[in-house]
N, C-alpha and C positions, 0 to 999 in steps of 0.2 A: 652765368649766363650760359644758355647752351650755346655750343655753336652755330652757325647756320648752315654749315657744306657738312659738320656729324648730323643734325635731324635733319637733312633734305632726302637720305635717304630710308629714314625709318618715315616720313611725311609720303614717300611716293608708296612703299610697300604696306602703309597701312590698309590702304582699300583691296589690295590683295588676301590682307591677312582678314578681314572682316568677311570679302566675297569668300574666303574656303570655310571659315568658319558657317556662315551660313546655308554652303553647299551640307558640310557633312552635320550641319542639323534636319533639313531638310532629308538626306539620305538616310538617315536614323529615323525618322518618321515614315518614309517608305517602308523602307524594313520591319521597323515595329509592326506596320498595316498587315505589310504581307503574311507577316510570320504570326498575326493576330488567330487565333485557335475559334472555330465558329461559335455563335449563342447557341447552346443547346438549353431547354426549358420543357417541361412536363406538366401536361395539367391531364387531371383527371378527381371527375367524372369532367365528360364532354358533353353534349347535347346542343340544341338547336341553338346557332348566335344570339338568334332573336330574343330566348329567351337563356342566356347563361344561368349554367347547374352553379353553385357554389364547388370552387376548385377545392379538393381535398376535402371532402364532406360527403358519405353514405349513407344511403339511412340499409342497416339491417334489414333482407327481406326483398332486398330489391334484385329483375332479374339478374340482370347485366349492368358491365359500367363499360364504357369506352375509354381508354387511355392513348393522350397524345402527346408524342415526341415530337418537337419541332427542332431542326438544326438548320442555323442561320447565319450564310457566310455575307457580314457586308461586302455594300457595291461597292467603298473603295479599298478592301483587297485586290492583291495583284497575281493570287491565288488559285488553281483550281484546286481544292479538294476531291482523292482520288481515292477507290477504295475503302472507306466508312462501312465500317459492320457494328451490326446491334444487336443486343442482346439484352430482350425484355423479360424481367422476370411477369410473369400471371399468376403468380401463387401469393407469392410474400412472405412474412416469418410476423411473428408477433408473441409476447410475452405469454400470452391466454392462448394461445396456439390455436387462432383464431383465423383461417388464410379464407384468399379467393378460390376459386376456379374456374382455372383457363380453359376457355370456349378454342379448343383447337379444330373442329369443324369451320369455325369461321377465320377464312383467311386474312389477315395483317395486310393494311393493304400501307404504299406507300405512293406518297403523290406530291412531286416537286412542281412550287409555283413561281413566278417572279414578284417582288415586291406587293403589287397592287393585285394578288391573287388571281390572274390569270396562269391556268394550269398548264405545265411542259411536259408535265409527263405521268403518267401511275403508272402503277405495276405492284403484283403482289408479294411479300414475303411467304415465310411460314414459322412453322413450330418446332422446334429441338427443343423435344421433352415439356416442362411447361413452362418453358423460354420463346418468346418470337423471336423471329429470326429474321434480320433485312437486312439487305446490301444493297447500296448505294454505287454505282460506279463512278460516277463523277458528279462534284457537287458547283457551281460556278459563282464566283463573286457578282450580290445580286439575288443569289438564288437562295429558296427558303421549300427546305425539306420535312415533311408531314409524315408521321410514321402509326398507323394506327393498329390498335389490336383491340379487341373485348375481351371479360374476362364476369367473371361470377361473383356477385357479390354473397355474402355470407348471410346464412336465414336468420341466424340469431347468436346475439350473443352474450354471455354470460354476466356483465355490466355494461356500464356506461358512462366513459366510452371508451373506445376500443383501437389502441392505434396497429395499424398493419403498414407496415416498412417493405416496399417493392423496390427490389436493386436493379439500374437500368445500366449496364455496360454498352460503352462505347470506345469505339477503335477507329480512330480519324484518319487511317491509312497502316499501309504497312510499313511506314517506319516511325509507326508511333504505339506505346504503350495502351492496354485496355484500361480508360479509367470508368471506377463504379460511381453511381451517384443514386440516392435514396428518397425515392416519392414517398414522404407518407401519408398515409390518409387516413380518416379519423373515422370510426366506423358510428352511428350511432342508434338509436334503437329508434322507430314510430312512434311520432308523437301521440302516446296513446289521449293524451285529455282530448286534444284534439275530435280522436275517433270517438270517443265518448260524447262531445257538442254534437258532430255527427249523426250519431245513433239517437242521440235528444233527442236533437231538433225535429230527426224521421220521427219518429216517436210520437213524439209532442205536437206535432202538427195531423199528423195523421188523428192520433185521440182528438184534438181538436175538431178537426175535422166531422166524426165522430158526432160528437157531442154539439157541433152546431147544428149539424141535421136533423137532432134528435127534438132542439128549441124551435125546428122553423127556418133558421137562418139561408137558409138554400129557395125558403117561396123567395127571396127578396129576386132573385132570378128567374126570367121569362124562361118561356121554352125559345125563345127566340135570343135572349142572350146567352144561354148553352153552347145552341147551334153555333155563332158569333164567335164565342172562344174555340170550340172545338175544331173550326173550318180552319181560323186565322191561325192557330194552332200549327192545323196540318199544313196549313202556306207553308210555314217558317220552315218547316223540314224540307219542302220542296226546294227552297231557297236553298236552305244551307247545307244539305245533304245529297242533293241530283244539281242543282245550279252552279252551287257557290262550290265547293269542291271539287266536281268535275271539269269546272269553265272559268270561274271567276277569282278565287283563291289562288290559282295560281300564277295569276296573270297580276292581281294587286299587289300580293307578297313581296312580287320583283321591283316596286315601286317605293323607293326610299321612305321611310317614317307611314307608311300606307296602312302597315298592320300596329303598329302605336298607337295612331288614332284610329284605327276602329274605321276605314274607309269604307271597306266592304261589309260593314254588318250597319249603315243608316237603310238599307231594306227589312233589314229585321227586324228596326227599332221603328219604321215607319208601321209595322205590322202590329207589333207591342201599342203602337199610339193610337192605329186605328181599334184597335180592338177595346180600350179602351175609350175612345169616344162612340163608338156605339152602346158598349155595356154603361159606362157611368158608373159602374158599382164598388167598394171595395172587395179585393176577392179578386178581382178581374185579371188584373196582372200575374197575382201565382200561377191561378187554373189554366192561363193563357199560355203561360211557361213550360208549365206542369203537363199541359198535353203535347206541347215540343219532348218534351224530354221523354214522356214514356214513349209516344211515335219512334224515336228515334232510337233507342233500346231494342224497342222489340224489330227493327228491321236493320239496324245496325251495329250496336254494342253489344246486348245481349243486356239481358233484365239484371240489375244490380241496386238494390232497398236502396243502398247507403245514399245514391248519385238522387232518390227523389227527396230531398235537403235542397240540393243544389237550386231546381225554378223559386224555393220560398226563402232560400237565401237571398236570392237577387229580387225578387217579388217582392216578401208582403213592406220592405221601406217605402214602395211605389204604390203599394196599396194603403199605408199609412197616409200618404198624400192626397190620395184619391178620396179616402176619408176626411180629409181636412177639407178639399175643396166639393165635396160631391157632386151635383150638377152641375155647378159651375164651372166646373174643372173643360180646357180647352177653349173658355168664353172670357170676356173683358171684364166679368161681372164680378166685382168685389163680395163675396159670397163666402162662408166659410164655417163650417162644422154642420152645415143641413144636409142630412138626405135627402128627404123634398122638401119641395118648394112650388107653392101654385105658381100661374103665367106672370101673376099680376104683380107678386113682389117683387118676381124673377127682375120683369122690365123694366120694375121699378130703379131697381139695386143700382147703387154708381158704379161706375164704369170704368176701368185703368187701361186707360190703353196700351197697346202691347203684353195685357196682361197672360192671354194664349199661348203666347210664346213664348213667356218665362213657365208657365206648365208646364209645358214640352221641354223647354232648357231643363227644369230640374225633377222630370219622368227620368230623361234618359241621364243625366247625371246621377241620380240612386240606384238606376239599374246597375249601368256602366262601372261604376264604384264599387258595389257591395257584390258584383256577380265576379269582379278581376282579384278583389282581395279571398274572397272564400274561396275561390280557385288556390290560390297563393300560397294561403295561410292552413286551410281545411284538406281541403280533397285532396291534391295533388300530392303532398308529403304523407298521406295517409293510405290513399287507396293503388297511385304509383309508385309511393316511397321515391320521390321525387322533393330534392333541398335544394331550391330555386337561392340567386343571387339575391336575398330581398331588395338592398341597397338600391342595385341597378332595378331591378321588377317593379319595385314602386312610383321609381321618378319616371322610368323609362316605357312603364308597360302601363301599371295601374291606373296613375296620373292623365297619361296623355290619350288613354284609352277612355275614361270617364270624362273628359273635353270632347275627345271624336262620339261620345254616345251625346251627350248635354247637346251639341250643336247639330247632330242629327235629331233627336228630338223637336228643338223647335223647328228647324223647317220644315219636318216630316205638318206639323199641326194642320196649315192649310189644307195641305191633300188627303188627310183623315179627317177634314171638316169638310172636304168633297164627298168624299167616300159617303160617311155618313147620313151626307145629303140627298144622294142620288140611294139609298137606303132604302129610306125614309116615306120617299116617290114612288 
């Protein structure tokens, strides 16, 4: 047995020993946090945060990409990092001798924010040869420094893929050595097969239009039908290019998820639903959207025949549904596959309450889905050389946009019906 008198000092000193150990551990943790270096990440290319591009993948032929270097100081750190210097390679190296072209007439940018993204300071860097040079006097705990610079992508590559390594050199202060970080960017060729699809769609649609005109298809449209589609297509241009881009979109895009669910696109869908309600003939959607596309190109974008397939890519699925419903579209009459029907037969047909709202829902759904899918899989990669992060785009843009257009189509039906009634009398 342990002698009580001998054990008493041990019992008394034990809490002091435990307290000392806990204090040592806490000091070590605090010291480790204070000395923990900032977190450095490199993203290239970057674009609109609403539509993120695929990191580390560039399509050959793209004019330029923006590289972002992010330096983040943990908010639990107790040290201010001073005299940070960065040299960022704008050219790169590859075994195939494929390189980028630094855009030296564009100033590199330094942007310091807090963790919430509020900008605390903004300044410019410079170029030293082919390297973008940045100097950050101080970075405090809880601050994030984003460094941006631009470089031109190679116009062609000998094979696919080609990997180009950009060397990013970072010095975290006068007491630290330079460290080198490699950012590897995969260069791929434009998706030529999709380009052939675009060209094929364009030529095929216009060949079909010429053929249909030869067999008298356009005789199904009256002069009033053609005027209605032309006027509504022009009104779409006014909404998007003049009212929308100048006044409405800058406001709605600041509202969380408003862009994703196409809130500002509802008037556009209303106009499309109105055109269909007035004409009620297959081809109405495609031709109305085509008018919008052509007028927009003439006034704002410049003529590009490759874009002429775009209105048909989103309009033809809608026209197939118009063919299915015929003159009964946007009514509660359960009539299908009848282009013409007598008034007596129309009145005698069975009614399904709410069917007209389902029509509007389906028209908006088809237009929204095929619009965004064709944009991100066909038109953007080929015409703008943009490779988007499809896993994100599908769930956060294509699907929400489709839902937004579908809801917009459903709620537009009664308004379009009133416009149709006013136009008839």
